[in-house]
C-alpha positions in Angstrom: 52.6 48.8 47.9 49.5 47.4 46.3 48.2 44.3 48.0 46.2 41.5 46.3 43.9 39.3 48.4 42.6 36.0 47.2 38.9 35.3 47.3 37.3 32.4 49.1 37.0 30.5 45.8 40.7 31.2 45.0 41.8 30.1 48.4 39.9 26.7 47.9 41.5 26.4 44.5 45.0 27.0 46.0 44.4 24.6 48.8 43.4 21.8 46.4 46.5 22.3 44.3 48.9 22.7 47.3 47.7 19.5 48.8 48.6 17.5 45.6 51.8 19.3 44.7 53.3 19.1 48.2 52.4 15.4 48.6 53.1 14.2 45.0 55.8 16.6 43.8 58.1 17.8 46.6 61.1 19.7 45.4 63.4 17.1 47.1 62.4 14.6 44.4 64.7 16.3 41.9 67.9 16.2 44.0 70.4 14.4 41.7 70.6 10.6 42.1 72.5 8.3 39.9 69.7 5.8 39.6 67.1 8.4 38.5 68.8 11.4 36.9 65.8 12.7 34.9 62.5 14.3 35.9 60.0 11.6 36.7 56.9 13.8 36.8 55.5 12.2 33.6 55.2 8.9 35.5 52.3 10.5 37.4 50.7 11.9 34.3 47.5 9.9 35.0 47.1 11.8 38.2 47.7 15.1 36.5 45.2 14.5 33.7 42.5 13.0 36.1 42.7 16.0 38.3 41.8 18.2 35.3 45.0 20.3 35.5 45.4 20.2 31.7 42.1 21.9 31.2 42.9 24.9 33.5 43.4 27.3 30.6 40.3 26.4 28.6 37.5 29.1 28.4 34.0 28.4 29.7 32.7 27.8 26.2 35.1 24.7 26.0 35.6 21.9 28.5 37.2 24.3 31.0 35.9 25.8 34.2 36.4 29.5 33.2 39.4 30.1 35.4 40.5 33.7 35.2 44.1 34.8 34.4 44.5 35.6 38.1 43.5 32.0 39.0 45.9 30.6 36.4 48.8 32.6 37.8 48.0 31.5 41.4 48.2 27.9 40.3 51.3 28.3 38.3 53.0 30.0 41.2 52.4 26.8 43.1 53.9 24.9 40.1 57.0 27.1 40.3 57.4 26.3 44.0 57.4 22.6 43.5 59.4 22.7 40.2 56.8 20.8 38.2 58.0 19.7 34.8 57.5 22.3 32.0 55.7 19.6 30.0 52.6 20.4 32.1 52.7 24.0 30.9 53.3 22.9 27.3 50.3 20.5 27.5 48.1 23.1 29.1 48.9 25.6 26.4 48.6 22.9 23.8 45.1 21.9 24.7 43.9 25.5 24.6 45.6 26.1 21.3 44.1 22.9 19.8 40.6 23.8 21.0 40.8 27.3 19.5 42.2 26.0 16.2 39.4 23.4 15.9 41.8 20.4 16.3 39.4 18.6 18.6 41.0 15.2 18.2 44.3 16.5 19.5 42.6 18.5 22.2 40.8 15.5 23.5 43.9 13.4 23.4 45.8 15.9 25.5 43.0 16.3 28.1 42.7 12.5 28.4 46.4 12.2 29.0 47.2 10.2 25.8 49.3 13.0 24.4 51.9 15.1 26.1 53.2 18.4 24.7 56.8 19.5 25.1 57.6 23.3 25.0 60.1 24.4 22.4 62.7 27.3 22.7 63.7 28.8 19.3 67.4 28.9 18.6 66.9 31.9 16.2 63.8 33.9 17.2 61.6 35.5 14.6 58.0 36.5 14.5 56.9 34.5 11.6 55.4 31.0 11.2 58.0 28.2 11.8 59.6 27.1 8.6 61.5 24.0 7.4 65.0 24.2 8.8 64.2 26.2 11.9 66.0 24.9 14.9 64.7 24.6 18.5 65.6 23.3 21.9 62.8 21.1 23.2 62.3 20.4 26.9 61.1 16.8 27.8 60.9 15.6 24.2 61.6 11.9 25.1 58.3 11.7 27.0 56.1 13.7 24.5 54.2 13.0 21.3 53.9 16.7 20.3 55.8 19.9 20.5 54.4 23.4 21.1 56.2 26.3 19.2 55.1 29.8 19.9 56.3 33.4 19.1 54.7 36.8 18.7 53.4 35.7 15.2 51.4 32.7 16.4 51.6 29.3 18.0 51.4 25.8 16.6 51.4 22.1 17.6 53.8 19.8 15.7 54.3 16.1 16.1 57.6 14.6 17.2 57.8 12.9 13.8 58.1 16.3 12.1 61.5 16.8 13.8 64.9 15.8 12.5 68.5 16.1 13.6 67.5 15.3 17.1 70.5 15.7 19.4 70.6 15.3 23.2 72.3 18.3 24.8 73.3 18.9 28.4 70.9 21.2 30.2 71.8 23.4 33.1 69.1 21.5 35.0 70.1 17.9 35.0 66.6 16.6 35.8 65.2 18.0 32.5 65.8 16.2 29.3 66.8 18.7 26.5 67.1 18.1 22.8 68.2 20.3 19.9 66.0 19.6 16.9 65.4 20.9 13.3 61.9 21.2 11.9 61.6 19.1 8.7 57.8 19.5 8.1 56.3 22.9 8.8 52.6 21.9 8.5 51.3 22.0 12.1 48.6 19.9 13.7 47.1 23.1 14.8 48.0 26.8 14.3 46.7 30.1 15.6 48.1 33.3 14.0 47.9 35.3 17.1 50.3 36.5 19.9 47.8 35.4 22.5 49.5 32.1 23.3 52.9 33.8 23.5 51.6 36.4 25.9 49.8 33.8 28.0 52.9 31.6 28.1 55.0 34.5 29.2 52.7 35.4 32.0 52.4 31.9 33.3 56.1 31.3 33.2 56.5 34.6 35.1 54.2 33.2 37.8 56.3 30.1 38.0 59.4 32.2 38.3 57.9 34.1 41.2 56.9 30.7 42.8 60.5 29.7 42.6 61.6 33.0 44.2 59.1 32.5 47.0 60.3 29.0 47.6 63.9 30.2 47.8 62.8 32.9 50.3 61.0 30.3 52.4 64.0 28.0 52.4 66.4 30.8 53.4 64.2 31.9 56.3 63.6 28.4 57.5 67.4 27.7 57.5 68.2 31.0 59.2 65.9 30.0 62.0 67.7 26.7 62.7 71.4 27.2 61.7 73.5 28.4 64.5 76.9 30.2 64.5 78.7 31.9 67.3 76.1 30.6 69.7 73.0 32.0 68.0 70.7 31.6 65.0 72.2 33.1 61.9 68.8 34.8 61.3 69.8 37.2 64.1 72.6 38.6 62.1 71.9 41.8 60.3 73.4 40.7 57.0 71.0 37.7 56.9 68.1 39.9 57.8 68.9 42.3 55.0 69.3 39.5 52.5 65.9 37.9 53.4 64.1 41.3 53.4 65.5 42.0 49.9 64.2 38.6 48.8 60.8 39.4 50.1 60.7 42.8 48.4 61.6 41.2 45.1 58.8 38.6 45.4 56.2 41.2 46.4 57.1 43.6 43.5 57.2 40.9 40.9 53.9 39.3 42.1 52.2 42.7 42.1 53.2 43.2 38.5 52.0 39.8 37.5 48.6 40.6 39.0 48.6 43.8 37.1 49.3 41.9 33.9 46.7 39.2 34.7 44.1 41.9 35.3 44.9 43.6 32.0 43.0 40.9 30.2 40.7 42.5 27.7 39.0 41.8 24.4 42.4 42.0 22.6 44.1 39.7 25.2 46.7 40.6 27.8 48.5 44.0 27.7 52.0 43.4 26.2 53.6 46.1 28.4 52.4 44.6 31.6 53.3 41.1 30.5 56.8 42.0 29.6 57.3 44.0 32.8 56.1 41.0 34.7 58.6 38.8 33.0 61.5 41.1 33.6 60.7 41.5 37.3 59.9 37.8 37.8 63.2 36.7 36.3 65.1 39.2 38.4 63.4 37.9 41.6 63.9 34.2 40.7 67.6 34.5 39.8 68.6 36.8 42.7 66.5 35.0 45.3 67.9 31.6 44.3 71.4 32.9 44.5 70.7 34.6 47.9 69.2 31.3 49.2 72.4 29.4 48.2 74.5 32.0 50.1 72.3 31.9 53.2 72.9 28.1 53.2 76.6 28.6 53.1 78.8 25.8 51.9 76.0 23.3 51.9 74.0 25.5 49.5 76.5 24.9 46.7 76.1 21.1 46.9 73.9 18.9 44.8 72.4 17.4 47.9 70.8 20.7 48.8 67.6 21.7 47.0 68.7 25.3 46.9 70.5 24.8 43.6 67.4 23.5 41.9 65.7 26.8 42.0 68.6 28.7 40.4 68.7 26.1 37.6 65.0 26.2 37.0 65.0 30.0 36.9 67.5 30.0 34.0 65.4 27.4 32.1 62.1 29.4 32.5 63.9 32.6 31.6 64.9 31.2 28.3 61.4 29.7 27.7 59.8 33.1 28.1 62.2 34.8 25.7 65.4 36.9 26.2 65.2 39.8 28.6 66.4 42.1 25.8 63.2 41.5 23.8 61.0 42.3 26.8 63.0 45.5 27.6 62.6 46.6 24.0 58.9 45.9 24.1 58.5 48.0 27.2 60.5 50.9 25.7 58.4 50.8 22.6 55.0 50.7 24.4 53.0 53.7 25.5 53.1 54.3 29.3 50.0 52.7 30.9 49.9 55.4 33.5 
């Protein structure tokens, strides 16, 4: 199996992000509590903006630090492990889109933390520019001033005021606010007629999915080392060993494909074949590892008090944000073999 080793600079980048995410955004913060049912990550938005996270995707010619696609995937893998709100991803993509489209006022507002961008999931997917009457599910709309809509035909920023028929819907992940909306004004704040944002979003979401798969594996192994049955640690049982080894294999395979996709960056953007393959494998790893982690935890794993269930729910959310698996399978089948 191909192995990818991080450079010294990437190790320092990871260390910096890990220090903040593990102190400020532990996964345990999302365990359901009556007094605080929704994700509170936006309360710490000043921290997120001051650290420069929202500029991570900007090219060197802008205000960014020229982080490579590999660097970006490493960071988003950490975001997946701590289950950071998808509004961070929406804002990162939004500032890059605004900068490329020449919407400098909006870009500066996002970077300064004055504007947050909620990612949208199309109810009926098509490759054209969003039109009046199109319906979407929007994650975290209550806390955001803008919405990012993307598909293979392009990507655009829209204000919350351009939405109508806003209805609260129950999300599989209780900590995320979810609304169903209709677009009443199809003139975006910024628009780029390119699949670049869609491909980039898919790759970064895939990295977050693998981060969740890795976190589920880490939880399962840690629990197997401490939980005892029949006088010994359950990690000594062959069934648990096989389950954990399968989880590791899924993480390694999916991450290897994500690195292949990140390294496919060229003058025409990311390679669609590798990006779709990364999404398919990452979704498989996230969903199966989250389910296996719940099983390793036994009866406790099925309770709301255990963080294991959070990774399964987030995997379903991210899977929908990156587009149905059927679309990616069809793209893979229609592509020429990269080998």
